[in-house]
Legacy VTK file of the C-alpha trace (Angstrom):
# vtk DataFile Version 3.0
C-alpha trace
ASCII
DATASET POLYDATA
POINTS 307 float
0.000 0.000 0.000
1.347 3.308 -1.025
1.871 5.791 1.906
-0.327 8.876 2.154
1.400 12.097 1.007
0.218 14.147 4.023
1.338 11.489 6.420
4.738 11.424 4.742
5.132 15.203 5.129
4.263 15.062 8.852
6.784 12.268 9.425
9.548 14.296 7.764
8.772 17.302 9.983
8.864 15.158 13.122
12.201 13.653 12.100
13.701 17.086 11.363
12.540 18.562 14.670
13.863 15.553 16.560
17.203 15.916 14.846
17.582 19.581 15.758
16.519 18.887 19.339
19.119 16.130 19.703
21.740 18.393 18.152
20.886 21.102 20.685
21.254 18.638 23.567
24.634 17.487 22.260
25.896 21.062 22.040
24.741 21.855 25.571
26.380 18.745 26.953
29.610 19.437 25.083
29.826 23.023 26.334
29.284 21.977 29.942
32.055 19.367 29.795
34.530 21.489 27.834
34.231 24.689 29.958
37.042 24.955 32.561
36.117 24.649 36.173
36.584 27.815 38.174
39.847 27.837 39.991
39.924 28.336 43.693
39.458 31.988 44.633
42.462 34.130 45.474
40.975 34.509 48.902
41.199 30.750 49.587
44.741 30.645 48.200
45.715 33.439 50.509
44.218 31.540 53.428
46.239 28.438 52.575
49.415 30.496 52.329
48.673 32.190 55.614
47.944 28.930 57.365
51.180 27.388 56.144
53.213 30.398 57.193
51.400 30.781 60.489
52.761 27.453 61.566
56.210 29.036 61.601
55.573 32.544 63.026
51.971 33.584 63.648
52.895 36.897 65.277
54.725 38.126 62.159
51.606 37.635 60.044
49.517 39.678 62.455
52.052 42.479 62.310
52.064 42.428 58.501
48.260 42.486 58.383
48.209 45.491 60.681
50.665 47.362 58.466
48.611 46.811 55.292
46.037 49.611 54.909
42.535 48.437 54.183
41.090 50.015 51.035
37.748 49.439 49.351
37.721 47.581 46.052
36.260 50.627 44.289
35.291 54.148 45.364
31.721 54.567 46.452
29.490 56.804 44.352
27.371 59.558 45.906
23.872 58.392 46.688
22.374 61.563 45.220
24.256 63.108 42.251
24.701 66.866 42.570
23.273 69.138 39.879
24.504 72.695 39.367
22.435 74.986 37.181
24.062 77.381 34.739
23.951 80.910 36.209
21.306 83.062 34.452
23.875 85.625 33.269
25.937 82.912 31.564
22.862 81.260 30.067
21.638 84.571 28.666
25.070 85.318 27.209
25.270 81.935 25.498
21.833 82.327 23.932
22.519 85.927 22.928
25.823 85.330 21.163
24.695 82.079 19.533
21.640 83.735 17.988
23.263 86.955 16.750
25.693 87.734 13.945
27.075 90.768 15.803
30.331 90.114 17.645
32.181 92.164 20.302
34.302 95.081 19.094
37.525 93.728 20.590
39.514 90.854 19.133
39.900 87.513 20.894
43.475 88.340 21.928
42.412 91.725 23.289
39.511 90.231 25.234
41.854 87.584 26.646
43.952 90.268 28.385
40.984 91.401 30.494
39.748 87.838 30.876
42.976 86.773 32.588
42.531 89.532 35.165
38.857 88.669 35.702
39.789 85.030 36.272
41.898 86.175 39.227
39.679 88.927 40.633
36.098 87.971 39.779
33.636 88.430 41.393
34.646 92.069 41.660
33.650 95.654 40.854
34.056 96.361 37.138
33.391 99.811 35.629
33.122 100.119 31.841
33.034 103.379 29.902
30.736 102.447 27.019
27.791 100.165 26.373
28.015 97.839 23.405
27.725 94.388 21.923
30.354 93.077 24.338
28.582 94.328 27.493
26.738 91.090 28.191
30.030 89.232 27.828
31.744 91.405 30.465
28.831 91.012 32.862
28.876 87.242 32.423
32.654 86.959 32.871
32.262 88.878 36.136
29.489 86.582 37.356
28.593 87.327 40.957
30.279 90.750 40.850
29.009 94.177 39.874
29.551 95.406 36.322
28.412 98.955 35.495
28.352 100.688 32.099
28.525 104.458 31.460
27.088 105.465 28.081
26.764 108.843 26.324
23.943 107.875 23.913
20.559 107.688 25.619
18.821 106.105 22.627
21.498 103.421 22.457
20.990 102.600 26.137
17.274 102.095 25.526
17.953 99.902 22.500
20.441 97.663 24.320
18.602 97.404 27.630
15.370 96.530 25.849
17.094 93.362 24.619
19.285 92.886 27.702
17.440 94.346 30.703
19.818 92.736 33.217
22.660 95.136 32.291
23.304 98.007 34.721
23.958 101.170 32.747
23.799 104.935 33.294
23.532 107.852 30.906
26.415 110.321 31.227
27.368 113.465 29.292
30.707 114.858 28.107
31.332 118.504 27.256
34.633 118.074 25.409
35.501 117.568 21.727
38.355 115.675 20.123
39.735 118.852 18.517
40.304 120.241 22.040
42.709 117.420 22.931
45.932 119.421 22.647
44.672 122.195 24.921
43.378 119.647 27.462
46.736 117.863 27.450
48.457 121.127 28.349
45.899 121.738 31.105
46.510 118.245 32.468
50.182 119.009 33.020
49.300 121.586 35.712
49.776 120.918 39.421
46.031 120.846 40.101
45.728 117.813 37.824
48.568 115.977 39.589
46.816 116.132 42.952
45.051 112.893 43.894
41.521 113.277 45.240
37.914 112.301 44.662
37.113 113.468 41.100
34.056 115.341 42.422
36.315 117.624 44.430
39.219 117.866 42.010
40.225 121.290 40.659
41.443 119.729 37.412
39.395 120.576 34.321
39.795 116.984 33.107
37.989 115.446 36.096
34.420 114.317 35.346
32.020 115.326 38.110
28.594 114.448 36.728
28.427 110.693 37.327
25.946 109.138 39.773
27.409 109.365 43.289
27.580 105.572 43.524
30.213 105.539 40.784
32.576 107.646 42.909
31.875 105.833 46.177
32.750 102.325 44.929
36.348 101.139 44.733
36.613 99.639 41.256
38.872 96.622 40.792
38.783 96.897 36.996
38.042 99.909 34.769
37.650 99.663 31.006
37.747 102.866 28.907
36.120 102.041 25.575
34.002 105.210 25.266
32.908 107.880 24.578
33.040 108.225 20.802
36.392 109.488 19.610
36.865 108.817 15.916
36.078 112.339 14.562
36.875 115.912 15.621
33.389 116.765 16.906
33.077 113.614 18.989
33.481 113.952 22.789
36.751 112.003 22.823
38.187 110.021 25.713
40.469 112.647 27.209
38.434 113.197 30.381
37.376 109.541 30.682
41.010 108.370 30.718
42.077 111.033 33.227
39.103 110.403 35.557
39.588 106.627 35.459
43.226 107.063 36.490
42.256 109.474 39.270
39.675 107.023 40.653
42.291 104.249 40.648
44.815 106.377 42.553
42.194 107.573 45.041
41.087 104.135 46.245
41.643 103.294 49.918
44.220 100.567 49.235
45.150 97.897 46.736
45.380 98.421 43.000
43.152 98.855 39.947
43.564 97.136 36.598
42.774 99.755 33.981
42.261 99.039 30.287
42.119 101.505 27.387
40.906 100.407 23.969
41.665 101.980 20.557
45.168 103.114 21.505
45.986 103.161 17.802
44.279 106.585 17.793
46.177 109.725 18.799
44.053 110.756 21.805
43.912 107.295 23.387
47.638 106.813 22.808
48.844 110.132 24.237
46.387 110.485 27.117
46.835 106.915 28.375
50.607 107.321 28.431
50.443 110.734 30.102
47.773 110.137 32.782
47.885 106.378 33.344
51.666 106.445 33.012
53.997 104.251 31.015
55.517 103.135 34.326
52.205 101.479 35.198
51.826 99.845 31.780
51.559 96.088 32.253
50.751 94.816 28.782
49.628 95.841 25.322
47.793 93.555 22.944
46.684 94.965 19.610
44.697 98.140 20.298
44.315 97.422 24.034
46.596 98.672 26.816
46.531 97.277 30.350
47.742 99.445 33.230
48.003 98.415 36.895
47.674 101.493 39.087
48.240 101.285 42.870
46.486 103.350 45.516
48.251 106.659 46.148
46.577 107.060 49.520
48.566 104.273 51.159
51.877 106.073 50.671
52.227 109.824 51.004
54.462 111.594 48.561
54.024 109.017 45.788
54.545 110.783 42.435
51.654 110.938 39.959
53.709 108.746 37.588
56.515 106.419 38.750
LINES 1 308
307 0 1 2 3 4 5 6 7 8 9 10 11 12 13 14 15 16 17 18 19 20 21 22 23 24 25 26 27 28 29 30 31 32 33 34 35 36 37 38 39 40 41 42 43 44 45 46 47 48 49 50 51 52 53 54 55 56 57 58 59 60 61 62 63 64 65 66 67 68 69 70 71 72 73 74 75 76 77 78 79 80 81 82 83 84 85 86 87 88 89 90 91 92 93 94 95 96 97 98 99 100 101 102 103 104 105 106 107 108 109 110 111 112 113 114 115 116 117 118 119 120 121 122 123 124 125 126 127 128 129 130 131 132 133 134 135 136 137 138 139 140 141 142 143 144 145 146 147 148 149 150 151 152 153 154 155 156 157 158 159 160 161 162 163 164 165 166 167 168 169 170 171 172 173 174 175 176 177 178 179 180 181 182 183 184 185 186 187 188 189 190 191 192 193 194 195 196 197 198 199 200 201 202 203 204 205 206 207 208 209 210 211 212 213 214 215 216 217 218 219 220 221 222 223 224 225 226 227 228 229 230 231 232 233 234 235 236 237 238 239 240 241 242 243 244 245 246 247 248 249 250 251 252 253 254 255 256 257 258 259 260 261 262 263 264 265 266 267 268 269 270 271 272 273 274 275 276 277 278 279 280 281 282 283 284 285 286 287 288 289 290 291 292 293 294 295 296 297 298 299 300 301 302 303 304 305 306
């Protein structure tokens, strides 16, 4: 009798499944026999060594064990990981500069000069003549300190603070012009301009007296002169700003002030910074930026205006 075709197909399937099952069992058995047995733990070996040596001198082993410092196998992790949020000023600065095509006026190398000082002194008191695209950067780099901006253009203050309301800025006025620079330099050579005092009470024509009182009362650790406008004859120029910044640095109670002047490639900034901040106090120049370190003149009587 000829076998049924369906029955034949079922038989073949059963045979195939049985074959694969047996093959699986063989592989399992082979792996269990061929795998090496775990060797005795180092701990047990150490015990056997200790027991054999203890038969000779048990006290020496105790002494050796006492000398060996006990240390955990691995350092323990904190049960609750700490999380530090980015300070708001830094977060705002990151978002601002990532989403704008406008970059600060100073070069990277010039900015780095002030940055190195801020890394040492921040948080501190930082006074900046001028409000610009780099203002948020300076405030952020002095996180936790006080950074104040003095700006001549009222409309510009409103435009900047509308976008960056966290900046502290004040409107100030200047009554000088760049074309008066030579006459003001001659005036600055007089004895009344070499006397160190609060700018509000100075008899020197170069001393600015119209700032908010808070500006005079604070001892500034850093001062940046990057304003007012000074690139044409009818602009206010930085003659009085440079002189007043130097006078404030000398008049502090003690310590020293790091003072920076930008755009020293121009005649006014070059001559007035050398004359009233003094080449003897010049610490560094990078590109168009000069860095002066001016000590308090109140801590030592008879100190000359320039060293």
